[in-house]
N, C-alpha and C positions, 0 to 999 in steps of 0.2 A: 465431462468437466464443465462446471457451470461458474459463471461470474455474476455476482449480484452487485449492483451499484446503488450505494445507500446515500451518496452525497452528490450534489450538483456542482460543487465547487472544486475546479481542477487541482488547486493547490493546497485544498484542506480535504484530502480524499478519505473516503470510507467505503471499502469494497469487501466482498465476502466470496471466497474461492471454495468450491467443492471440488476436492481432489482425492481420489483413491480413498474413499470412506472417511475422510477428514474434512472439517468445516473450519476454514482459517479466515479470520478477519484481518484485513490488511489496512491498518491505520484506523483511527477514528477522530478525524478532524471536527472541529467545531466551527461552524460558519458564524463568525462574529459580525459580519457586515450587517446583520439585522438590527443591531443597536444603533445605526445611523438613523433609524426612524424614531428614536426617542430623544426626549430632552436631556441635556447634560445634568449630572448629579453634583451640585456645588458643594464644597466642604463648608463654606460659611454661607449664610443666608444671602441670596442674590435678589436685591429689589427688582432688577431688570427682569429676571426670568418669572419671578412671582406676579409681575404685572402684565405678562403676556396674555392677550385676549384669547377666549376660548373659540373653538371652531363650530360654526352653524352653517348649515347647507344653505346655498343661495335662496332656495324657495322656502326656507325656515322649517322644513318638515323634520329634519334630522338635527338634534341639538345635542352635541357631545362636549358641551363647554368644560366639564369637569375632566374629561379624558383627553381631549385634543387640544393642543394651542398653536396659535398662528404666530410664526416669526419670519419676517422678511419674505412673505410671499409663500412659504412652506409650512406644512402642518406636521406637528410632532406629537407623539404619545407621551403623555405626562404621567410616567409610571416606572417602576423598576425596569431597567433594560432586560430584554430577553433575547435568548440565542436560538437560532435555527438548528435543530438537532439532525443527525443523520436519521434517515427513513427507519421507521421501526416496525412497519406493518408488512413489508416485502417478504421477510421470512422470520421464522421463530428464533429470535436471538439467544434463547436458552440453549439452542443446540450447537452453539459455537464452541470449539474445542480449544482454540488458542487465538490470541490477538497478537500481531506483530507490529511493532511501532518503529516507524522509520526515523523520526526526529522529534524534539520536543514541542514544536508547533503542531504536530499531527496527532496529539494525544489528549488535547484539551477537552474531548468529549467523553473520556474514559469513564468517569463517575456515572454518567447518565446510562452507560451500557452495562457496566459491572454491577451497579447497585439496584437497577430497577427493571431488569429483564430476566432474572433467574440465571444469569450467567454463572457457570460453575468451573470453568476453565483456567488456563494459565495465560498471562501477559508476558511477552518476551521483549525486552529492551536492552540497550546498553546502560551502563552506570551513568554517564553524564546526561543521557536522555532522561532517565528516571529523576535524577537529582535536580536538574534545570527545569524539567517538566513540573516537578513539585513546586519549585519557586514560582513559576509562572501561574499555577493554579492557586497557590497561597496568596499571591499578589492580587489576582482577580477576585478572590473570595473576600480579601481585606478591602479592596475598593468598593465592593457592593455593601458589605455589612457596615462599614463606618458611616454611610449615608443612607440609613433605611428609609423607604417610602411606605406610608401606611396604606394608601389606597392602591389597588390593583386594577388596571384598565382591561375591561374584556368586552364591553359592548361594541367597540369599534371592530372587533374580529368577526362579528356577524356577517355572513356572506352577503346579505342584502345591503347592509350598511357599508361594508368594505368597497362595494361596487360604486358607491355614490362619492366616495372620498377622492381628493385630489391626488395625483401621482407624487411620489412613488409609493405611498401607502396602498394605493388602489391595486397596484401590481404585485405587492408582496405576496410570496408563495407560501402555502401551508402555515398560515399564522396561527392556527389552532394548536399546531404541534410546538410553537415556540415555548421555551421554558426559561424560568428565572435561573439565576446562577446556584450551583450546588453548595453545600456547606462544607466545612473543613473536615468534619467527621466522615462525610462521604469521600472526600479526597483521600484521607488516610486509609480508609477501608479499600478504596479502588487500587491504591498504590501498593498495598500489602499483598495483592495478587501477582505482582510483577516478579518475574524471575530474570536475574541479570545474565547477560551473555557478553562474549568478547568477539571481536571481529574474526571471522573465518572458523568459529567454534561450531561443531556440528551438533545438532539436537535431534534425537529420534522422536517422532510423534507416533505412538501406538505401533511401531514397527512398519508402519505404511509408507511414511514419507520422512525426509530429513530436511531440516531447515538450517540455514546458516546466514548470519549477517555479514555484509561487506562494507567497508567504508565508502561513503557517498560523497565526501569532500564538501558538504554544505555547511554543517554546523558541528559543534563538539559532540561526538558520538553518533553522528546521523549515519543511517544505514540503508543500503539496498538489500534485498533478501532474495536468497535462492531457495526454492522449494523443489526438491527433486525426490523421484523414487529411483529404482535401479535402472529404469529405461526412459523415463520422461523427466524433462527440466523445465521449470516455470521460474522466470526472473521477474522480480518486482522492483521497478526503478522509480523511486519517488525522491523529489527534492534532492538533486545531485548537483555538484559544481566541479568544473574543470579549472577554475581559477585558483591562483596561489593565494589563499588567505590563511587564517589561523588553524583550520582543521586538518587532520590527515588527508593526503591526496585520495582521490576516487579510485577504487579498484576496478578496472575495466575488464581485464582479462578473464576474470571468473564468470562474466555474463556470457561468454561465448558458448555456442552449441545449445542455445535455449530453444524449446519447442515453441513456447509462448513467452513474449516479454510484455508486461503490463507496464505501461509508461504514464507517469503522472507527475505533477509538481514541477512543471517548467517554469521559467522565469514569467513573471506577470508584466514585465517591463521590456519586451524583446528589442525595443529600439533605443533604450537607454544604457549606456556603456558605464559600468559600475566605477571604473577609474575616473572617467570624466565627470561623473556625479560627485565623487569624493573632492575632486578639485573645486567644483562649483560650491559644494559645501563650505569648504574652507574659506574661499574668496568671499562669499557672502557673509559669513560669520565675522570675518575680519573687518569688512566694510561697515557692518552695523556697530560693532564695538568701537571703531574709530570715530564713528559719528555720535557716540555716546548713548547708544541704544542697547537693549537687551536681547538676547537670542534665546528662543524657546525650541527645543528639539523634542517633540513628542515621540517616544520609542519603547520598544520592549525592554525588559531589565536584563536580557541576554541576547547574544547574537551580534547583530550589526554594530552595536554600541561598543564592543571590544575594538572592532576595526576603526570606528569613529574616533575613540580615544587614542589609539596608537597613531593615526593619521595626524590628529592635533598635537600630540606629544612632539612630532618632527616638525610641525608647522608653527608651534608657538613662539619659539625663539625668532625665527626668521620673519615673522610678521609683527614683531614687538608687542605680543599679547602676554608676556611674562607676568604682569601684575594682575591680569583678568581672573577672577575666580570662576571655576567651573564647578557647578553642583549637580550631583546625581541623586535624585529623590525618588526613593521606592521603598515599599515595606521590606523589600528583599534585596536592596541595593548592596548591602555588605556581604551577604551571602553569595551573591551573583559574582561580585569582583573576586572574591576569595576562591570559589569553585573554579573559576577560570584558571587560576594559578596552580590548582593542585592535580588537575587532570592531565599531567604531562604526557602520559603515553597515548592520549587521544589527539595530540597536537601535531602539526607538521614538523618535519625533521628539524627545521631551522630553530623552532621554539623548544623542541625536545633537547637540543644540545645545550641550550642555555641553562637548563636545569641542572646539569652536571658541572657547571662552572663554579660554584652555584650562582645563578642569577634568576630573578623572576622571569618567566617567559614572556609576560605582557608588560609593556612599559607603564601602565596605569599604576602599578605598585609605586614606581618612583614618583609620579604626579601626586599620589596620596601622601608619600613621605615629605615632599616639599611644600605641601599644603595648597598645591595648585589645583587639586581635585578633592572636593569634600562630598561625603555621601551622608544621607539623612533618611530615616525611615518615612518622615512626612514633613509637611511645612510647619506643623506645631513643634514646640519645644526648641531645642537647640537651634534649629534652622533660623527661626524668626529673630533670634538675638545676634546671630552671626552674619546674616544676610546683608550683603552690600552689592550696590549697582555701579556701573554696568556689569552684567554677568552673563554667562551661558548656563541654562538649566536643562538637563536631560531628565525627562519624567514621562510617566505613562498616564493614561493609555493612548495608543496612536489614533484611536477612533475620536478622541476629544470629548467622549460621553461620560467618562468617570475617571477617577484618580485625581492627582494633585494638579495635572495639567489644566483641568477646568479653572482652577483658582487663578492660574497664571494668564489664562485667556481673558478672564474678567479684569485682572489687575493691569495688564500690559496692551490689551486689545484696543485701547482708545488713543494710543500714541503711534504716529507714523515713524517714530525714530526706532521702535521695536520691530523685530522679524521673527517670524515663525517658519522654521525649515522642516518640511516633511522629508524623512528619509525611508520610512516603512512603506512598501508597496501595497499593503493589504487593503487599504482603504482610499476611496476617491477623496482627494483633499478638498474639493469644492463642497462635497456632501458633508464632510467633517466639519467644515467651517460654517455650514448653513445656519445653525442656531445662534451664532455670535454675530450675524450680520445685523446692522452694518458695521464693518470693521476698518479701523484705520491703519493697523499694524501691517507690515509688508508680508507677503506670503511667498516663499520659494519652495518649489518642489523639485527635490532631488532623490528621486526614489532609487535606493541601492538594493539590487536583487542580483545575487551572484549565481543563481541557479541557471541550469542549462537553458541556451536559446536555441531557436530552430535550426541554425547553422551547426551548432556543436552537437546537437542531438542526431541530426542527418548523418554526420560524420561518424558518430559513435555507433549508430545502427549498421552502417556499412561495415565497420570493423567487426562487430559481435555477430552480425548476420543471424538473427532470430528467424524462424520459419514463419511464425505470426506475431504481429504487433497489435496490442490493444490499447486504446487511449481514449480520454474524453473527447466528445464530439467538438468541443471548442477548437482542438488542435487540428482538425480536419478541414477548417475554413479560416479564411483571413479574418481579423477582427472586424466588428461591424463599422467602426469609425474609419478603417482603412482598407475597404473592401478590394482596392486594386493590388494590395502588397501580397502576392502569392508566395513571397518568401517567409511570410510570418504564418506558415502552416506546414503541417507534415505532408510531403508528397513522396510516397513509398511504393514500391512495386513488390508484391501485390499490396493494394491500399490497406491501411490499417482498419481494424474493427472499431468503430466508434461506440461509446456508451453515454448515457445521460442518466440523471437521477431516476431511480425506479425501474431501470431497464435490467433484463436478465439476458445474459449472452451464453449461448451454447458454444463453447470454445472448439474450433475446428480440427481437433486432432484426437484419434482414438488410441487408447491404450491397447498395444498388441501382444506385449510379452509379460510374463511374470517370472520372478526368479524362484527357483525351487532348489533345496538343498538335498544331497543324497547321503545317507548314512555310510560311513566307511565299510562296514561289514556287507552291505548291500552292493556297494560299488565293487567290493572284492569278489562277489559271486557272478558278476557279469562276464559273458563270453563274447567279445566283439568279433564280428565277420567283416572282412574287407569286401566291400561292394564295388568300389573304384579304386585306383591307386591312391593311397593316402587317405581315403575315407573308410572308416569302418563303422558299423552299426551293431548295437546290441539291444535285445528286447529286455525290458524290465517289467516284472510283475511285483507290485509293491502296494502298500497302503499309504495314502496321502494324509499326512497329519498337519493341520493348520491351527495355528495359536498365535495371537497378537500379530496377525498379518504376516507371519513367517511360515513358509510351506516346506514340509520336509518329507521325502520319500523313505519309508521304513519297510524292513522285510516283513512278508506276510506271516503272521504268527502261526506256529504249527498247532493243530488242535491237541488239547491235553489227553494223555492215555485215559482210557475209561477205567474207573475203579472196579475191581472185582466184586461182583454181587451175585447172590443166589437167585434173586427175583428175575423174572422175565422182564426184559427191557421193552419198553414201548418203542416202536419204529422212530417216533418223533424225537426220541432223546439220543440217537445215535449221532456222534459228530460227523459234520458234513465232510464228504470226501474233497479234497483239494486236487483237482485235475491238473495234469501238466498242460501248460498252455500249448495249443497248436502252433507250429511254426508259421512265421509271417512270410509272405512271398513277395518277391520284388522283381522288376524287370519288365520286359515287354515280349509279346509272342510276335516274331516277324512272320508276316503273311506267306511269302514264297517259301521259306524253309519249312514252315508247318505244313503247306500244301504237298512239298516234296516227301515229308515224312509220312503223311497220310498214304500217299501213292505207294510208298515202300510197304505199308501194311494193307495193301489191297483195297484201299478205298479210293477209286477213281473218278467216279462221277460226282464232282463238287462243283455247285453253282455259287459263285461269289458275288455278293451284293454290297455296294459301298453305302455306308450311313454317315450321319453327322458325327457320330461318336467313334466310328471305327468300320468293322466289316461283319457281314452275316455270311456264314458258310452253311449251304444247304446240302446235306449228303442225301442225294435223291434215292438211291438204292436202299439205304438204311432208314430213310424217313426221319433224319435227325438235324437239329439246327445247332450250329456253334456261333455264338456272339462274342466276337473279339473287341473289346473296347479298352480305353486307356487305362481305366481303373479297375477292371474286372472281366472274367470270361465266364459265360453261361453255356452249359451243355443242356439242351432240351431233347430228351430221349425217352420214348414210351416203352416200358416193360422190356427193356433190354439192358439189364444190369451188367453183363460182361462187356458190351460194347462202351457203355457209359465209363466204366473203370478204365478200359484201354484208352479211350480218348483223354481221360483225365490224366493218365500217366504220360501221354504224349505232350499234352500241354505243359505238364510240370517239368518236362525235360529242359524247356526254354527258360524256366523261372529259378531264381536263386532262393534257397530256404534260409530264413534267419532263426 
């Protein structure tokens, strides 16, 4: 069993498991942190960005003024943003049989895998994962396509030139493999390969293994996966949460008795408490609005935003924010808010019961009805005529490199009354803000990450007790910035097996058994013999038939009767004679009792020699050797067939025949 690691990002995983003749890809996350190296894509012409100076090396030997721009001491690529894809050279991706998706954030690289590698398999995901994943991909494509950039920067990727660039561009990894965003046509083609599954539904793969998704408690439809054969079990735990939020709670008990547990997607903010962050979010928002400023919340169009809106719903009245407008701007804003209300069976019990009242499970439905929350596809059209300040705007993208958020950064960045509140943990907020410096608006960092922290995961592993744990190497050492914090790492016995991008692990357990079925008529013909009280054994002569990884024992076919013919037959054409199998022998030959039996039969001169495997008996008068070993008895006797037969019969007296 082998595990290939294709992604270096622990919360955006992409691994390939080879297990029992199947090749299974576990998630295909897209590392979007690479976009922080690019200039933002403004929706309207930005004089500030267009006047940025080009970059020239200090000695003047490298001039990349057209490709690289300097802003507040940092260098950015002036081109369409590009993404760091999962590794595609480590193994032939066309051999992948299935792709299992754990949540909608971990499927953003799907079109790169399914459309450009010769992939012909099936993708398995739950319905909310598919539908919300589609929205996030559609939003990403929309953000890129509405601000096209003519030039494509490639010279800076030359290894010799990249080495001379200032950080962080100098340290960017595998820049030649970075790719522009896919098209909507590729998205639709990739998602047409998805087959929907429900929690605990069992799906057979080629008769070799069975896969089954379990609720992971992190987001709508998010799953952990069980991959098992008759005698082995692998659990894949990715992006799970034990906190009480809007999705169904995590199914922990089904993870028990795993031979291998692959652990990924833990919280990116182990020191930040999500409840505390929500409180800070609300208080900073209220403070800014009361001072007459606007609040900008860069966020994804699904996920934490549902919890933020629910929190604000309870907070608005008590904080006297009843008249403040809330705007949610995204090409998929309407679909996202509606989807969250219709996936009732994927929600926690509390929200499921509301559906039967009937009430909308999320309170943002009421915010929309009372006009407190308005949603728009973009800043153009209706929004520009209805927009009033001070207000709160939820919009994407959290990287601040594309989407409507770029416009609000240019619009509100110069006033210290306004505040930007970061809630998504995927990007460093200082790196996200870098191309907008100098900035007057206030910045508040309230990362809300509900995924498992190290304390929770240690407790979980003690309960489910897997034999082996495999995880990204980042989890086996404390964070670089807090090297003294040994509580921010996984400490297990035996220690977990770490992996990094491009590593191949041989997982440390061997398959020992295979299940074989026996046909009723063959079972009927067996004659068991009792060898110990309560234990019977029967010999089987059969034909092993294997098809679709299922093995069956069938009766040996009888040779067909020869048709009568006048011609003389060739010897070769005669049907083979099926001989009755010799009886199998079991038991051991006790030395003392055997010597006594030999004496009774007149064999008295016996020299006994002890060996590592048993004993050698030398019958001196007869010049014969008998080797008594654990798994066999050998009689060495020259030209004395009657003696050999007698000795054989004496040995057989002590053994059982099956």
